[in-house]
C-alpha positions in Angstrom: -4.6 -18.0 11.7 -5.5 -21.0 10.0 -4.9 -20.9 6.1 -7.7 -21.6 3.7 -8.7 -20.6 0.0 -10.1 -17.8 -0.6 -12.7 -16.7 -4.0 -11.5 -13.5 -5.4 -13.6 -11.1 -4.4 -12.1 -8.2 -7.1 -14.3 -8.2 -10.0 -14.7 -5.7 -12.9 -17.8 -4.0 -11.0 -15.6 -2.9 -8.0 -13.0 -2.3 -10.7 -15.2 0.2 -11.8 -16.3 1.7 -8.3 -12.5 1.8 -7.6 -12.4 4.3 -10.6 -15.0 6.6 -9.3 -13.8 6.3 -6.0 -10.4 7.6 -7.1 -12.1 10.3 -8.6 -13.9 11.5 -5.2 -10.4 10.8 -3.6 -9.0 13.2 -6.1 -11.5 15.3 -5.3 -10.6 15.5 -2.0 -7.5 16.2 -2.2 -7.8 19.3 -3.8 -9.4 20.3 -0.2 -6.8 19.2 1.9 -3.5 19.5 -0.2 -2.7 22.8 1.7 -3.9 20.8 5.4 -0.3 18.7 5.7 3.2 20.3 5.7 7.0 17.9 5.5 5.2 14.7 4.3 7.8 13.2 1.5 9.9 15.6 2.9 13.5 14.0 2.1 14.5 10.4 0.3 14.5 7.0 1.9 17.6 5.6 -0.8 20.5 7.0 -2.4 20.7 6.5 -6.2 23.2 4.0 -6.5 21.1 1.8 -3.4 18.3 2.2 -6.3 20.4 0.9 -8.6 20.5 -2.1 -6.9 16.9 -2.4 -7.1 16.9 -3.0 -11.0 17.3 -6.7 -11.1 14.6 -6.9 -8.2 12.1 -5.4 -10.0 13.0 -6.8 -13.5 12.3 -10.2 -11.5 8.7 -9.1 -10.5 7.8 -8.2 -14.4 6.6 -11.9 -15.6 5.2 -12.3 -11.8 2.3 -9.4 -12.6 0.0 -11.9 -13.7 -3.9 -13.3 -12.9 -4.8 -11.7 -9.1 -2.0 -9.0 -9.5 -1.8 -8.3 -13.3 -2.7 -4.7 -12.8 0.8 -4.6 -10.8 3.5 -2.2 -12.5 7.1 -3.1 -12.1 9.5 0.0 -12.0 11.4 0.2 -14.9 13.9 2.5 -13.2 13.5 2.1 -9.5 13.9 5.3 -7.5 14.1 6.7 -4.0 11.0 7.2 -1.9 9.9 9.9 -0.2 10.1 9.4 3.4 6.2 9.6 3.7 4.9 10.9 7.0 1.9 8.8 8.9 0.9 7.6 12.4 0.7 4.4 14.5 -1.4 3.7 17.7 2.4 4.7 19.1 2.7 8.0 17.3 4.0 10.0 14.6 6.0 7.3 12.4 7.5 7.5 8.6 8.6 4.9 6.1 12.2 5.7 7.4 10.6 3.4 10.4 11.0 0.9 7.9 14.2 1.0 6.8 15.7 -2.7 6.7 12.3 -3.8 5.6 10.3 -4.6 2.4 7.1 -2.6 2.6 3.8 -3.1 0.8 2.1 0.0 1.8 -1.4 -0.1 1.2 -3.6 3.6 1.4 -7.2 2.9 1.9 -10.6 4.5 3.0 -13.9 3.0 4.8 -15.6 5.1 2.3 -13.9 3.3 -0.7 -15.8 -0.5 -1.8 -13.1 -2.0 -2.8 -10.8 -1.3 -0.1 -12.8 -2.9 2.3 -13.4 -5.8 0.5 -9.3 -6.4 -0.3 -8.7 -5.6 3.8 -9.2 -9.3 4.7 -6.5 -10.2 1.8 -4.1 -7.9 3.2 -4.7 -8.6 6.6 -3.7 -12.9 5.8 -1.1 -11.6 3.5 0.7 -10.2 6.6 -0.2 -13.4 8.6 1.3 -15.4 6.2 4.3 -13.7 5.2 5.1 -11.0 7.7 8.2 -11.1 9.5 11.0 -9.3 10.3 12.2 -8.4 6.4 8.5 -7.9 5.6 5.4 -5.6 6.6 2.1 -4.8 4.9 1.7 -1.5 5.8 -2.2 -0.1 5.4 -3.3 3.2 5.9 -5.8 4.8 6.1 -6.9 8.1 4.7 -10.2 9.0 6.7 -10.5 12.5 7.9 -11.9 12.8 11.3 -11.1 10.7 14.2 -9.9 7.1 14.6 -13.2 5.5 15.5 -14.9 5.0 12.3 -12.0 3.0 10.6 -11.5 0.9 14.3 -14.2 -0.2 14.1 -14.2 -1.1 10.8 -11.3 -3.2 11.1 -12.4 -4.6 14.5 -16.2 -5.5 13.2 -14.4 -7.5 10.1 -12.0 -9.5 12.3 -8.6 -7.3 11.2 -6.0 -9.4 13.5 -2.5 -9.2 11.8 -2.5 -5.6 10.3 -1.1 -2.7 12.7 -3.0 0.6 13.0 -1.7 3.2 10.3 -3.3 6.6 9.8 -3.2 9.9 8.0 -6.2 11.9 8.2 -4.7 15.0 6.2 -4.4 12.8 3.7 -0.7 13.5 3.1 0.3 10.4 1.6 -2.5 10.4 -0.6 -1.6 13.4 -2.3 2.2 13.3 -2.2 2.0 10.0 -4.0 -0.5 11.5 -6.5 2.3 14.2 -7.2 4.8 11.1 -8.0 2.2 9.6 -10.7 1.4 6.7 -7.8 -1.8 7.0 -6.9 -4.7 7.7 -8.6 -7.2 6.5 -6.6 -8.2 4.3 -3.8 -7.0 1.6 -3.0 -3.6 2.8 -4.0 -0.4 0.4 -3.6 3.2 0.4 -3.4 6.0 -2.2 -3.3 9.3 -0.7 -1.3 12.3 -2.4 -1.1 14.4 -2.5 1.8 16.4 0.3 1.1 13.5 2.5 0.1 13.5 2.2 -3.3 9.9 2.1 -5.1 9.9 -1.7 -7.1 6.2 -0.8 -8.2 3.0 0.0 -7.7 -0.9 -1.0 -8.5 -3.8 0.9 -8.4 -7.2 -0.5 -7.7 -8.1 -3.9 -5.9 -6.4 -6.8 -5.8 -6.6 -10.6 -4.2 -3.5 -9.8 -1.9 -3.9 -13.6 -0.7 -3.5 -15.1 -3.5 -0.9 -17.3 -4.8 -0.2 -14.7 -7.7 0.4 -11.6 -5.0 2.2 -14.2 -2.9 4.5 -14.8 -5.5 5.1 -11.3 -6.4 5.9 -10.6 -3.0 8.4 -13.5 -2.4 10.3 -12.2 -4.9 11.0 -9.0 -3.7 12.6 -9.6 -0.3 14.4 -12.2 0.5 12.9 -14.1 4.2 
């Protein structure tokens, strides 16, 4: 992919829309909360492993500025639940990413800010994705794969792998854990499965601010 500068599409209007989308997502979650089972069963890390992440999370605090000012570094990194979702190859979970730092983003086609930030997430994966880091964008539309896949094709997403959770189990689990209030929602998880920080609302993930934040979260 040719590297090019991007103007941030994130505006106060989109943040307001994100808040409204959050209310919708929360309402939908009430109706689907009993349609999944086993999501979040077990934890990815031990308490000792997450103690090792305290220094990394602290290093992120001065980097939560500009385009990623809404990012909240974890004061006390804790083990993430083993969130279950699927890929084109079948069922998977966060456990499959152990050993890699993960930026997990929850999105839906009906969420306007999600649609706006998707190209930036794709660019972040294109420029920084490697064996040690991956952007894991999980679509939570209900229904079939047709609509989200068509949207990704239409806007030319080429670097992000396709992940899906039509049960909204991932959203419900993160909401219960106080990490997701609406869409888009993003969590940064270290290579041991410990929470480094979270963000609610859209961001310009292809910006220098975002790349500095992500770069400080793992050793390439």
